N, C-alpha and C positions, 0 to 999 in steps of 0.2 A: 318589278324592277328592284325594289328594295330588298326582297328576299334573295335575289340574284347577287346582290352586292354584299350580302351579309358574310358569306364565306371568305371572299378576298379581304374584307375588313378584319375578320378574326385572325387571318394569317399574318397581316401586317402588324396587328397589335401584339401578337406573340412571336415576333421575329427573333428576339433574343433567345427565347426558350427553344424555338425551332432549330436555331443554329447550334445550340449546346447539345440538344438531343440527337441531331444529325451526326455530329462528331462522335458522340457516344455510341450511336448505332453502327457507324463505320468501324470504330475500334472493336466493338463487341464481336464482329465477324471473325477477327483474328485473335481474340482473347485465348490465352492458353497455349498459343504456338510460340516457339522460340524467337522466330523472326518478326512476329507481330504484323504491323501494317505494311512492312516491306513486301509482304506477299502481294499486296494490291499493286505495287509497281512491277513486280516480276511477271504477273499474269498477262498484262497487255504486251510487255516486252517479248515474252516467250511466244505469244500468238503471232506477233509480226515476224519474228525470226523464223518461226515454223513456216509461215507462208512464203517468206523469201527463199528459204531452202528448197521448198517444194516447187514453186513456180519459176524461180529464177536460176536455180542450179540444176534441178532434176528435169523438169519439163520446160526446157529452153524454147520449145516451139510455141509455148503460150506466154513467153516473156513479155510480149508486146500486145497491147489491146487498142483497137481502133475505137475510141470512146468519143462519140459526138463529133467525129471528124478529126480528133486529135489523137495521135499515136502516143500512148503512155505505157510505161512498164506495167504489166498486169498486176504485180504485187502492190504497186501504188494505187492503181485503180480499185483493187480489192480492199485495201486498207481504208481508203477514204469512204468506202461503202459500209464496211464492218464497224468503223468507229461510231457513227450515230446509231447503227442498228443494235450493237451490243448494249449501248446505253438505254435505248428504248426498251429492249427485251428485259434487261436486268431491273430497270426502274419499274416497269409495269408488273413484273413478277413480285417484286418487293412491296409495291403499293397495294396490290391485290391482297396480299397476306398481312397487311399492316394491322388491321383491327384484331384479327385472331392472334397474331404474335404478341401484341400488346393488350391483350384482353384485361389484364389487371388494371390498366390505366382507363380503359373504357368504362369500367365499373365505378370509377371515381366520379362523383357528381360534379365536382368543381373543375375537372380537367377538360380542356378543350380538345376533344378527340378528333376534330377536324384537321388538326396539324399532323396527325400520324401518317397519312399517305404522303404528305409533303416531305416528312423526315426521311422516308425511304427513297424518294426521288433524289433528294439532295445527297444522301449517302451514296447512291449510285453515281452521282455526278462527280464525286471525288476521283473515282477510278477512271471515269471518262476523260477528265482533265489530263490525266497521265497519258491516256491513250492518244489524245489530240496532240500533246507535245511530241510523242514518239512518231505520230503520223507526219508532223511537220518536219521532223528530223529526217525521216525516210524520204520526204520530198526533196530535201536539200541534197541528200546523198545521190539522188538521181538527177540533180540539176534543176529542180523546181524550187527556186528560192521564194521566200515570202514576198508578196507584192502588195500593192495598195488594196487589192481584192481580198487579201487575207484578213483584213480588219472586219470583214463580214462574219467571221466565224462565231463571235459571241451572239450575233443575231440569230444564226441558224441553230446554235446550241439552245438559245432561249425558245426558239420554235419547237424544238424537240422536247424541251422541258415542259412547256405549257401543254403540248399535245398529250404527252404520257400522263401528266397530272390530271388532265381532264378526263381521260379514260379511267385512270386509277381511282377516282372518286366513285365512279359507277361500279367498277368491278369489286372494290373492297367492301362496298355496301351490300352487294349481292352475295359475296363470298361468305358473309356472316350467316346467311340463311341457306345457301347452297354450297356446301364445302367442296363439292366436286368441281366447282368452277376453276380452282387453281390448277387442277390436272388438265382441264379443258384449255385453259389459257396457254399452257406449255405446248400443246399440240397445235393450237391455232397460230402461235408465234412461229412454229416451224414452217407451217404452210404459208403464213403471211410473209416470211422471209423470201420465199421463192416468187412471191407475187410483187416483190420490191426489187428494183434493179441494183441489188447488192453484188451478186456474182456475175450478172450479165448487164449489158448496156441497153438502155431504153431505146436507143436508135436501131436496135436489132428488130424491134416490133414495127410492122408496117405503119406508115404515118396515119392511115385511115383508122387503125385500131389503137393508136398510141394514147388517145384521150381516155380510153377505158383504164389503162394502166395508171394514168395520172389522177384517177379518182382516189387512189390510195394516197393519203396525205404525207406518208413517209417518203414518197417519191420526191416531193418538194424538198425535204430535208437532206436526203442523200445527194440529190443533184446539187444542192447548195454547198455542201461540203466539198464536192468535186470542183465546183466553180471557184471556191476559195483557194484550192491547192494548185490546180493546173489549168483549168478552163479559162479563167479570167473573165467573169461577167458579173454585173451587179444585179442584186435581187430585184431592184425596182425596174429593171428592163423586162422583167417577166410579170407584168401587171396582172394578167389573168390568173396565173398560178398563185401568185401572192394573195390576191383577193380570195380565191377559192380556198386556199389553205386556211386563212384566218376565219373565213366564214364557217368552215367545217369545224374548226377547233372551238370557236365560240359556241356553236351549237352543241358540241360534245361536252363542253364545260357547263353549259346551262342544264343539259340533261343530267350530267353527273351531280351537280349541285342539288338539283330538285330531288333526285333519288336518294342521295345522301341525307338531306335534311328530313325527308319524310320517313325514312327508315330508322333514323338516329335514335328516336325514343325507345325503340325495341332492341337495340344492340345489347344492352346490359342483361336483358332477360334471356336472350338466346345464348349469349356467351357464358 
């Protein structure tokens, strides 16, 4: 139990350094460009506008989506699914490559390398926050104004954050020894997206088989975002899903922590 809590303790102790490095990592992505970090705001905006043009103006037959018994504009349904998914995908990709990207810090004896995956996840969170704001604005445009259920968004954002960080500690440790993992992750994420109800509604699956889809922990997060924007339901009314999600996440975090700690002494030698 003590070993399990060592990693969270390190992250808390180095919270100021983590915040500073996360901001630097975010700025570094756009260093050298004339518009700088403004590109981070343009990216989600263009994404939403593109889907609005395609599904609301061109393919009007798909403008409405029967999602969980609620008829909503398809572009809003799509955006509420893409917002958490894009964050999960970008954060996992960044966390996986964290140690190899910052290999010069890994070789420093006094540096707490356990904070590197977290830096990447926080960096991805900055863009995600912009996407969430645009998602809420899109909801208002279609008549779905923020309600008391919207205050759950930080909770579901935290769920996605902890989930991707838990997986990230495992993948970044393995990536040091197996460099092909980064390419495999990209392919797995593409397949995983179709296994998550991002582009389609989970209620399209027969009820007898729906439990198989819900084994995917990202289903809980995506469904949660939609509940905050237009469905209107509390997370604690889905006790089984909530308990399952946190049980899986805790197990993944434990596995990631153990793998990271046991392989940590060999990182500098390999890198």
